[in-house]
Residue, then its C-alpha position, 0 to 999 in steps of 0.5 A: x500500500x505504501x508503495x502504491x501511495x508513493x507511486x500515486x504521489x509521483x503521478x500527481x506531482x508529475x501531473x501538477x508540474x506538467x499542467x503548469x510548466x512548459x511555458x517559454x519566455x514571456x513575449x517581449x513588450x515590443x512584440x505586444x506592441x506589434x500585436x496592438x498595431x494589428x488589432x488596436x490596443x483595446x483588443x490585446x491583453x496581458x492582464x493576469x486574470x484575463x490570461x488565467x481565464x484563457x488558460x483552461x477549458x472545462x476539463x480537469x487539466x490545470x490552467x496553463x495561461x498564454x502570454x497574451x490574448x488578442x481579439x482579431x476582428x476579421x480574417x485579415x487581422x488573423x492572417x497578419x497576427x499569425x504571420x507575426x507569430x510565425x516570424x517570431x516563433x511564438x505559439x498560437x492557441x485558438x479560443x472560442x467559448x472555452x467549453x472543451x473537455x480535453x485541455x484544447x485551449x491550455x497554452x502549455x508552451x505559452x504563446x498568444x491566445x487568439x480569442x475569435x469570439x468578436x468575429x461573430x457574423x452570420x454570412x451568406x445564408x442560402x435557404x434554397x441551398x440549405x447552407x450558411x457560412x458563419x464566423x468563429x464567434x457564432x454559437x450553435x444557439x445563436x445560429x438556430x435563433x437566427x434561422x428560426x423563421x426560415x424553416x431550417x435549423x442546424x441539428x448538431x448539438x453537443x450540449x454546450x452552446x459552443x462556437x460552431x467553428x470550435x465544434x468543427x475544430x474538435x469534430x463535435x457531434x452530440x444528441x442528434x448525430x444518430x440521425x443528422x450526423x456529426x460535424x464531419x458530415x455537416x461542414x461543407x467548406x472552411x476558411x483556415x488561416x495557416x501557421x504562416x498567415x496564408x488563407x486556405x479555402x478547403x473546398x474552394x472560395x465560396x463553394x457550397x456544394x452538396x457533394x464533391x470528389x475533387x481531389x483530397x478532402x481538405x475540409x475533412x482534414x481540418x475537421x477534428x484537427x483541434x487547432x493544430x493545423x490552422x485557425x478556422x475563421x469561417x465554416x460553411x455548414x449544411x442546414x436541415x429542414x425543421x421537422x413537422x412534428x417532434x415527440x420525446x419519449x422516456x422509458x425506464x428499465x430494470x437494468x443497464x443491460x436491458x436499456x442498452x439491448x433496447x438501444x441496439x434493437x431499436x437501431x437494428x429495427x430501422x426506426x429513424x430515431x433522431x435522438x436516443x440517450x442513455x442515463x444510468x441510475x446515478x445520472x438519473x438521480x443527479x439530474x432529478x436533483x439538479x434539474x428538478x425532474x421526477x424520473x424513477x431512479x433506474x437506467x433510462x432512455x430518452x428518445x426523440x422522433x422527428x417526422x409527420x404526425x402519422x409517422x411519429x405515432x407508428x414509430x412511437x408504437x414500435x419503439x414501445x413494443x421493443x422496450x416492453x420486450x426488454x422489461x421497461x416498466x415505464x414508457x411515457x411520451x410527449x409532444x409538448x414543446x415545454x416538456x421536451x425542452x425541460x427533458x433535453x435541458x436536463x440531459x444537456x446539464x448532465x455534466x453539471x448535475x454530476x459535478x453537483x454530486x461532490x461539490x468542489x471536486x473536479x470532473x472528467x468525462x470519458x468519450x469512447x465509441x464502439x460498434x453498436x453490437x459491442x455496446x452492451x458488454x462494454x457499458x456493463x463492464x464499465x459499470x462493474x469497473x467503477x465499483x471495483x475502482x471505488x469511484x464516483x461516476x455516472x454513465x450517460x451517452x449518445x448510445x444510438x451511435x455507440x458513443x457513451x461517457x462516464x462522468x467521473x467526479x473526484x478530488x484532484x488533491x487526493x493522489x490515490x483517487x487520482x491514480x484510480x481515475x487515471x487507471x479506470x480511464x486508460x482501462x476503458x479506453x483500451x477496452x474500447x480499442x479491443x472492441x474495434x472502437x475509438x478512444x474518442x467519439x466527439x471530445x477530441x484527443x487534446x492533452x489526455x488521449x495522445x497515448x491512446x491515439x498511438x495505440x488506436x491508429x498505429x505507428x504508420x498512422x501516427x507518422x503520417x499525421x506527423x508528416x501532415x503536421x510538419x508540412x502545414x506547421x513546420x515550426x510546431x506553433x499551432x496549438x503545440x502539445x495537442x493531439x500529437 
């Protein structure tokens, strides 16, 4: 036991050091003045409180502040700032809403944080072409509010009101992915400022086609690149028609196995479910307390169906048959917009509900995604492992596409508990890889999953990624230390 505690202490000491060290020398006063010459004095800050705000996201990783924060107003300024940093070998860290979960904004090598939130225009809406172009400061909710009277919406919904360009950078998805796809399927074109200030249009300037087989898929290369290849300054997105009718369903189960088996059977049946979310008993209890719900404290599925009134009735009836066969003791549905909003708000607040289980503690969310046929076994095993490791954790996820999260709540100052969290996370990640899945379905690699990425894609894949990185960012200035 003493040996384990000493080992845990070394791990925790290393973690603390890693998350606070690695800063290069502070940028010079002359360089800060050069930044001001590009964007104006009000749009540059070196104030300690501002740097701290920009040195972390919502992950467990300790704050690593940049040396300065800049707020460019347009792509020309972003290009000039990038070229300036490139000439002086200063790292560049992009920042949107700071809602990431993998330390993607932490400036572990110092540098300049590019806060892109003041570039917040919605450009070039084409209702007939089902497309819109947005700047980095536009969030998911802001876009859908803008689209309200057009009959269109953007369905990719990670929960947080994240920047749409940030969502592209992390390859985000969310509750609607099972029907509408992830950011990868819904990004048509990107404008990207490269490390040296060059401006790239990944599908050609102004293009917004529905499909293309013209050359390499540069758009796909930058979706999920986490700011390590360039700064996304506009994204052209695919829009969808608002469904005629929507029905939400809540069904409770006697066991996790029964709930996940129902998920697999619903997907295999061909039912066009728009959302299918799983919450275990711990998560349901937390959501009841945090969001004022009254659901039974048992493993539960939240479902949503989109379509015509007649089709929805048939889909709900078929779904009820499936879940009843798996022992569901409660099946309730609603078309009421307020009731549906209350339900999905509670689901989106699951992260904060879980943190409220242990006030003052840190949270970490795993993000594995596996073939749907392997979902029951890995989720049942994860539940057993939580107990074996003695951890506080809740299972929740977008199980319709095999993606689920274990939200772990722990005392980051307790070396032994931190060690157990890390061992659990690594074991779950490797269990996912062993079932031919991935270590991350939507959060990205960031700081914490770099070793798992190596195991997932192998040495040849990692070498190809390194070569791509070296061509686009030869000085390793774009969000260094992330992904690779």
